[in-house]
N, C-alpha and C positions, 0 to 999 in steps of 0.2 A: 455519668460517673457515679458509682455506688458509694455508700457511706464508708466502706472499708478503704476504697481507693482515695477518697477525700482525706481520711484520717492519716493514711500513709503519706500522702502529699504534704499534709500539714507538718507531720513529724520530720519529714525530709527538710522542709524549709526551716523549721525550728532549729534543727541540728546545724544547718548551713549558716544561719544568721544568729546563732546563740551568742557568739562573741564578736562577730563582725557584722556591721549594719549593711542592709541592702544598698545597692547603688542609688545615689541621690538622697539617701536617708542618713541620719546621724545616730540613731539609737539602736542598740542591739536588742534582740528578743529577750535576752537576760535582763537588760535594764527595764524594758517594758513590763515584763512579768514581775520584777521586783517593785517597781513603782505602784503597780496595781495591787499586788499582794500586800505590800506594806501599807497601802492606803486603807485596807480593812482596819488595821490598828488605829490609824489616824481618825477614821470615821467613828470608831467606838468612842474615842476620846471626845470628839466633837458632839456625838449624840448625848453623852453625859453632860458636857458643859453647856449645851443649849438650854438645859434645865437650870443651870446655876448662874448663868450670865443674866444681869438685870435687864428686863425688857417688859413692856406693857403686855399683860395677859399671860405672863409666865406662871404656870400652874404650880410648880414647886415652891416658888417664892410667895405666890399669892394664896393658893388654896391649901398648901401643905404647911408651910412655915407660918402663914397667916399675916402677910403684909397687904394692906388695902391698896387699891389702885393709885390713889393720889400720893400717899407716902412712897409707894414704889416708883412713881414717876419722878418724885423729888430726888431720891437717891440715884435714880437713873441719870438725871441731869448732872448731878455732882460727879458721878463716875465718868461721864463723858468729858467733863472739864479736866479731869485728871489724865484723860487719854492724850491731851495735847502734848505735854512735855514728854510723856512716855513714848508716844508714837514718833515724835521728832527724834528722840534718842535712838529708837529702833532703826529709823531711816538712815541716820548718820552712821550707825554701826554697819548696816548692810552695804551702803554705797562705798564705804572705805574699808570693807573687809578684804584682807589679804591673807588667804589661807590656801594651803595645798589641797584642801578638800573642797574649795569653792566658796561661793557667795552665800548659799542657803543651807547646804547640807550640814555644816557643823552645828547649826542651831536646832536641828532635829534632836540632838542629844542634850545640848546645854540648856535648852528651854523645855524639852519634852519631859524629863524626869521631874523637875520642880513643878511642872503643871500637874502631873499625876499625884504628887504628894499634896499639893495645895487643895486639889479637888477632894481628896479623901478627908483632909482635915476639916474642910468646909461643911461636909455632911455630918460630922460627928460633934458639931457644936451643940450645946444644950438649949436649943431654941424653945423647947416646951416650958422652960423655966425663966424665960426672958420677957421683959416688957417690950412693947412695940418699938420704943426708941432703941433699946439694946439690940433687938433683931435687925433694925435698919442699920445700926452702926457696924455690926459684925458682917452683915451681907455686903455693905459698902466697902469695908476694909478688905475683905477677900476679893471683891471685884476689881479693886484698884490693882491688886497683885495679878489678877487674871488679865487685866488690860496689857500688862507687860509680858508675862510668861506664856499664857495660853495663846494670846494673839500673835506673839512672836513665833511660837511653834506652828500654829495653823497657817500663818502667812508664809512661813518658809516652805511648808509643804505645798501650798497652793501656787506659790510663785516659782517653784522648782522647775516646772515645765517650761517656763520662759527661757531657761538657760540650758535645758537638756537638748534642744534642737532649734535651729533657726528656720526650719521648714514649717510654714504655717499649716499646711495640709497634714504633715506628719504629726504636728502637735494636736490637731483636731482628732486624728485617728487614735493617737495614744490616749488622749483624754477620754475618748469614747470607751476604749478598753478598760481604762482605769475606773471609770464610773460603773461599768457593768460589774466589775469584780468587787470594788469597794462597797457598792450598795448592797452587797450580800449581808453586811454587818447590821445596818439598821433594819433590814427585812427580818433577819433572824431575831434580833432583839425585840422587834415589834411583836413577833409571835410569842416569844418566851416571857417577856416582861409582865404582861397581865397575869399569866399563870404563876410566875414567881411571886407577884404581888399578893395573889390569893393564898399562896402557900405560906407566906410570911404573916399575913394578917388574918386569914380565914374569912375575908370579906371581898366583895367585888368593888374594890376602891383602888385608886392610884394616888391617893392623897394622904398616905401615912408615911411619916419620915423614916420609919424602920425599913421600909422597902428600899429606899435610896442608900441607907447606911450599910445594908448587908449586900446589896447587889452592885452598886457603882464602884467602890474601891477596887475589887478584883478586876472589874472591867477596865478601869483606868490603867492598872499595872500591866494587864495583858495587852492592851492597846499600845502602850509605849514599847513593850518588847517586840511586838510584831512590826511596828513602824521602823525599827532599826534595820529591817531588811533593805529599806530604801537607802539608808546611809551607807551601808556596806557595798551595795551592788550598782550604784549609779555614778555617773561622772558628768560634771557640768561642762558645757561647751558654749563659748560665747564668741561671736565673730568680732574679734578685736585684736589689734596689733599686740604681739607678745611684749614689745618694748613700751607699750602704752602704760603710763602710770597715772592712776586716778587720785587727784588731791583736790576735791571740790568742796567748797564751803556750803554749809546748810543753806544760806541765803541765796547763793548762786544756783544751787540745785532746785530750790523752791521756785525761783523765778523761771528757770528753764522749763520745769514741768507745767507751771501755770500758763505758759504760752502754747501748750499742746492742745489744740482745739478738739481733738478726738477724745482726750481725757474728759473734757467738760461735757461733751455730748453724752458719753456713757454714764458719767456721774449724774448728770441732770435727769436722765431716765430713771435712775434709782430714787433720786430725791423727790421728784414730783409724783412718784407712784407709791408714796408711803402708806396710803390707805389700803393697798391691795391685800395686805396680810390680815385684814380685819376678820375674815371668815374662817381662818385656819383652826381655831379652837372649837368650832361649832360641833363637829362630829364627836369629839371627846366629851363636850358638855352634854350632848344628847344621850350618851352612854351613862355618864355619871349622875345626871340630874333628872333625866326623863325615863330612866329604866328601859332604854330602847332595845337592849339585848343582854345576854348573859356574858360572863367573863370569857368563856370559850369562844362565843360568837365574835366578841370584840377583838379577840386575838386574831381571828381569821380576817376580820374587817381591816385591822391595822396592817396585817401582812399584805393584803391585796392593795391597799392604798399606797403602802411603801413600795410595792412592786411596780407602780405606775412609772417610777423614775427609771426603771430598768430598760424598758423597750425603746425609748427614744435614743438610747446609746447605740443601739444596733443599726438604726436607720440614719442617725445624725450625720456620719461621715459622707454617706452617699448624697444626702440632701445638700450638704455644704458644697460638694463638688459640682452639683447640678445647678443650684440656685444662688449660692453665695450667702455669707453670713447676714448681710443687711436685710435681704428679702425674708429670710427665716425669722429674724428678730421682729420684723413688722407683722408678719402673718400670725406668729404664735401669740403675740401680745393682743392682737385684735380678737382672735378666737377666744382668748381667756376671758374677755369681757362677756361674751355670749354665754359661756358655760357657767360663769359665776352667777349671772342673772337667772339661769335656769334652776338654781337652788331655791329660789324664793317660794314657789308653790310647794316644794318638799317640806320646807320649814313649817308651813301652815298645817302639816299633818303630824307634827311632833307629838309623841306619846302614843301614836297608833302603830300597830304591828307592821313591820316592814319598812317604815319610813327611813330608818337609818341605812337600809340597804340601797334604797333609791338615791339617798344623799351620797352614798359611796360611789355610785355610778358616775355622778357629775363631778365629784371630787377626783375620782380616778382620771377622767377625761381631762379635767383642768390641769391636774398634776402632770399628765402625759405631755400636754401641750407646752406648759411652762417649763418643764424639765428639758424639753428640746431647745428652748431659748437659753436656759441656764447652762446647758452644755457648752454654748458658745462663749460664755462669760470669760473663762480663763484664756481661751484662744484669742478672743478679741483684745483682752488686756495685754497679752503677749505681743500681738501685732502693734498695739499702741506704743509699747516700749521699744520695739524695733524702729518705729517712726521717730521716737524721741532720740534714739541713738543716731539715726541718720541726720536729724536736724542739728544736733548739738555736738556730736562727736564723742559724747560721754554716755556710758551705761549707768544710769542713775535710777535703777528700779525701785530702791527703797523709798525714794522721795515721793513716789506716787501716793504712798500711804500717808505721808505727812501733809501733802497738799489736800488729800482726801479728808483731812480733819475739818476742812471748811464744811464738809457734809455733816460733820457732827454738830456744828452750830445749827444748821438747818434742821437736822434730826431732833435736836433739843426742842425746837419750836414746833415742828410738825408732830413730834412724839406726844404732844399734849392733846392731839386730836382724838386718839382712841380712848384715853381715860375720860375725856370730856363727853364722848359719845356714850361710854359706859354709864357715866353719872346721869346724863340727861335722859337716858332710856330706862333708868330705874335700878341700875346695878350699883346701889349705894346703901349705906347703913340705915338711912331713914326708911327706905322701902323694905329692907329686911326686918326692921322692927315692926313696921305696919303689918307685915305678914305673919308675925308671931315668933320670929327668930330672935336670938339674943343680940344680933348685930355684930358679933365678933368676926364672922366671915361673911362678907357681902355677897359672895357667890351663891349663898343659900337661896337668894332670890330666884335663881334659875330653876329651882324645884317647882316654881309656879309656872304652869303651862302658858298662861297668857303673857306673862313677862318674858318667858323664854322665847316665844314666837316674836314678840315685839322687838326685843333686843337683837336677836339674830337676824331679823329682816333688815333692820337698819344697818347692821354690820355688813350684810351681803351687798346692799346698795352702795355703801361706802367703798367696799372692795372693788366693785365694778367701776366706780368713778376713778379709783386709783389706777386700775389696770388700763383704763382709757387714756389717762394722762401719761402713763408710762410709755406708750407707743410713740408719742409725738417726736421726741428727739431723734429717734432712729431714722427718720426721713432725711436728716441732715448728715448722716454718717456715710461718707463716700470713699473710705479707705478700703479699696478692693483687694482681693487675693492677688491679683496681677501686680498691683503696685507694691504689695509687700514682698513678692518674689523679686521684683526689680530692685527694691531697697537693699535686700540681703546681698544681691550681686554687687551693688555699689559699695556696700560696707566691706565686702571681701577684697575688692580692688583697693579701697583706701587703706585697709589693714596691711595688705601686702606691701604697698608703696611706703607706708610709714615704717615698717620693719626694714625694708630694703634700703631706705635712705639713712638708716642707723646701722648699716652693715650687719643686719641680722637676717641673713638670707635663708628662708625656709623653702626648700625645693618644691615640696608639695603645694604650699600656698601660692608660690610663684607660678607654678604650672597651671593651677586652677584659675588664677586671676587672668593670666594671658589667654587661656582658652575662652574665658568669658568675653574678653575684649575681641578676640578674633571672630567668635560666633556673632557678637553684636554687630560687627562691621558688615558681615554678610547679610544678616537678617534685616538690618535697618535699611538696606537698599531695596528690599522687596516691597511690593504693593500689597496691602491687606486684601484678603478675599471678600467678595460680596456674598455673605452667607445666604441672604434672601434669594439672590439669583441662583445660587447653588442648589437651594431647596427646590426652586421651580424647575431646575433642569433635570430633576429626578434622581439626584445622588442619594445614596443610602445613608442611614444614621451614622455608620462607622466612618464614612468618607467626610460627612459634615463635621463630625467630632474632630477629625484630624485637621480640617480646615480651621476650626475654631481654635484648636491648640496652636496652630502655626500663627494665627492672628495674635494670640496672646504672646507668643515668643517674639513677634515683631514689635509689639508694644513695649515689652521688656527691653529689647535691644535698643529702641529709640530712647528710652529712659537712661540706659547705660551710656549711650553715645552723647546724650545731653550733658551727663556728668563729665565725661572726658573732654568735651568741647567748651565747658563753661568758662574757661579763662580766655576764650576767643570772642566772647560776647562783650558788649559794652559794659554790662554790670560786672562781669568777671574781671575785665581789664581794670575797671575802677577799683575793685577790691584788691587786686594784685598791686596796683599803684600805691594804695594806702598802706598795704602791708610792707612795701619796700620803704616807705617813709618812716614807718614805726621801727624798722630794724636797722636803719641807716647808721645809727650812732651807738649801737650796742645796748645791753640791758641797763647799764648804769646811767647813761645820759639820754636815753630815748625820750623820756618825758618832756625834756626841754625842747625837743625838736618837733613836737606834735603840733601840726596845723591842720586839724580836721574839722568837719562840720560839727556844730553844736547840736544838742538834743532838739532845740527849738527849730533849727534849720532842717534836721532830719525828719521831724514830724510833718514838715510841709512837702516832703517827697510825694510824688504820685503813687497811688496804690490801687490801680485799676486791674492790672494783670497779676498773675501769680508770681511772675518774675519780679515785678515791682514791689509786691508785698514782701517777698523774701529779702530783697535788697534793703528795704526800709527796716525790716525786723533786725537783720544782721547789723546794720549801721547803728541802730539803737542799742543793741547788745554790746557792740564795741565801745560806744560812748559811755555806757554804764561801767564797763570793765576799766576804762581809763579813769573814771571818777574814783572807783574803788582803789585802783593802783596809786593814785595821787594821795589818797588818805592814808594808805598803808606806808607809802614812802615817808610821809611827814611824821608818822607815829613811830616807825621801827627802824628807818634807815636814814637818820639825820646826817650821818657822816658818809653816805654813799653806799653802794651795793656792789657786790661781786657775784659773778655767775656761780650758782650752786652746783657742786660736783656730786652727782648721785652715786658715785662709786662706793662711798662709805655706806650709804643706805642699802645699796645692792649687796654689799659684803655682809651687812648685818642680817639681811633677809636670808641669805644663803646659810649663814651660821645658825640662824633659828631653825631653818628647815633641816639642817644636818642634825641638830640636837633632837628635834622631834622624831627623826628616823631612828636615832639611838634609843630614845624613850620607848618607841614602839617595839624595838628589838628586845630591850630589857624586859618590857612587859610580857612579851611572848615567852621569854626564857623563865620568868617567874611562874607563869602558868604551867610551863612544861615541868619545872622543878616540883611544883605541888602535885602535878598529875602522876609523876614517876617516883615520888617519895624522896627526892634529893634534898632533904632538909638542911644538910650542911652547906649547900650553895645559896640558900635563901638569904641569910644575913647580909652577905656581900652584895648580892643582886639588889636587895632592897636599899642598901646604902648607895649603890650606884644610881638607882632610880631617883632617890631623894636629891642626890648631888646634881643630876641632870636637870631636875625640875627647878632647882635653885639657879643653875646656870642659864636655863631658858628664861626664867623670870628676870635675871639681870640683863640679858640681851634684849628682852622686850622693853625694859625701861629705857635702854639706849635708843631703841627703835622709835619709841614715842617722842623722845627729845628731838631726834633727827627728823621725824615726820612733821613735827611742829615747825622746825626751822624751814623745812622744804615747803610746807603749806604756806608759810608767810612769804617766802620767796616767790612762789607761784602767784600768790595774790598780788604781790607788788609789781610783778612783770607779766601778768597774764596777757595784756594786749600784745606784748612783745612775743610771748610764746605762741599765741594764736597766729600772729602775723608770720612767724617763722614756719608754722605748719602750712599756712596758705602758700608761701613761696616754695616750700619743699614739694607740696602737692602739685603746684603748677609746673615746676621743673620736671617732676616725674612724668606728668601727663605729656609734656613736650618731648620726652624721650621714648615714647611708646614704640616707635619703629625700631629704635636701637635695642630696646629690651625684647621685642618680639624676635628680632634676629638672634639675639643671645639664647632665647628659649628654643628656637628651631635648631640651632647648633647643638645645644645641650641634648635635645631630644634625639637628634641624629647620632650623637656620640653614645 
């Protein structure tokens, strides 16, 4: 097939799937293009803020503004401490977000614009007239604001893929496309920025504050405007019952995420590999302090280095399909160690012609390898959230950031390592003074070739050690792509039954769930193929691939059938029996009737098999919920409790949505009136707009009051609600034959 035929075929597919996703997929081509195109804007903002966020080795804060490594580390620790309450607030906002636009999309606007404004103000502060203390205070103050607005904006963008599709392979494919497109922005900026810097200052330097003041603010505004493409053209999709209402306490969500073993494995990999970033500034130092090349040459070098992240995105999806995420993570991190160490002999040639180009080669290869691993990060994190949803029944994505604050404590400690290395190797004021500098900027030490080689060599060795430590946790990651697919099918079945039991019959969801069940029954009865025997028999690659695919489908089917049969097992029957005990006397008096095992008794349960582990974990969670319910009863319901009727809350939600639609309509009419010169209509339209905003605010106040009442009720009777859910699910699973007959009759009709 020639290029013309391929282009024609692609355009045909693009037209076909522009507004309708392909079979088995969830995202339209329009959504994918918008996510990737809008990502260019987000990456521009991230590029700018990477220079403004406090971190060890930050060249804008250290070399340009003039904050020494130790003071920089001190304000870094303070900024991390402020992140605790701010991240907890973000998590609570995300997990309890109830918006027509979704869980993450609204924050692209509400957090994106303040982020661009704050970044611009940060750069125009008069640092050149400030003392060191004043510089630290101003930088810290802005970074506290960045902790909330910028991190909220960036996290919303990064997490959006989690809810755009429940298909793990599709998420990886889309992320690959997104990275290919969005990485155009840092590549272009990497080429242009050194040239703009020379145009602004007339010198080959990147450490003049004027460069950032004149270049970054327009970039921030442009980045925000481009990112709005994502908000306008994407739609969130979560596998959850339409009737499911999330009212989860911060503490409960925190505990739930803390029990997610895969979260800890991935987090640990990042925490113990903290030294790996030590080498990242070396190439820039070689340009600035060792006169390794001209500004034009460095622009080319930066562009080539930045381009290393492009190519893994093209091969990543194919490697994921063939080898799986775990194997790729292990191999890429192991290879990273080798190529970091290969930089050592290059550093010994610092100051000699061509050294920076050789360093570029190893930096490019290392960046290529690590980018392949980084490509998997969002996809792996999305899979982990699916697992969390499966285990707890709640979609609590935001709380992962809050639990991740534990990593900030670790980072505060480990973050002292690089400044200590800098200081011990001579990057300090005393060494700068001994070399004849005034000591105001300790990085002047790097102008000395011997110190440059010594400092950079130590950083490379430290980076290699960090990369080696980073690979260890991935050996314990066993959440396969097959298991993720199985979990999504189970979640679809659960969601359908939850809605069905509440008389919310969705024909499409009902049909899909029943088809999953019927397919699982057929496939689970099959015997998996012996792949090795098939290879020896001489079957071709295509036939072997089909056998592997069927084996995967059999595994998924067995997982689905295990879910449907779980209340026929001893553990399931025990759970159902306890649920009936909890619901026997209604929500008001169920507490008095509880005769269940204590925490001490539960902790003595056997935990050798996965089933036993699950039983023990669920029993402990139930015991904790009962303790919380008792405390809530004693504090808020001394005179008894009545079932909460959600009809009022539902009515308020519908009213809010209706007002929001009217606001959007009036907003469009105001724009049209301005465009067509209908000035006489504007006063009334603006008055209507203001009235609707006030009306919406009043409704939202009532919603907050009712949500608080409902939240208290849920906390007080959570064991009862969970028990009802178990009973409803067990009864639904017991009616499978009846529901399947209903589906067949409906299909025939």
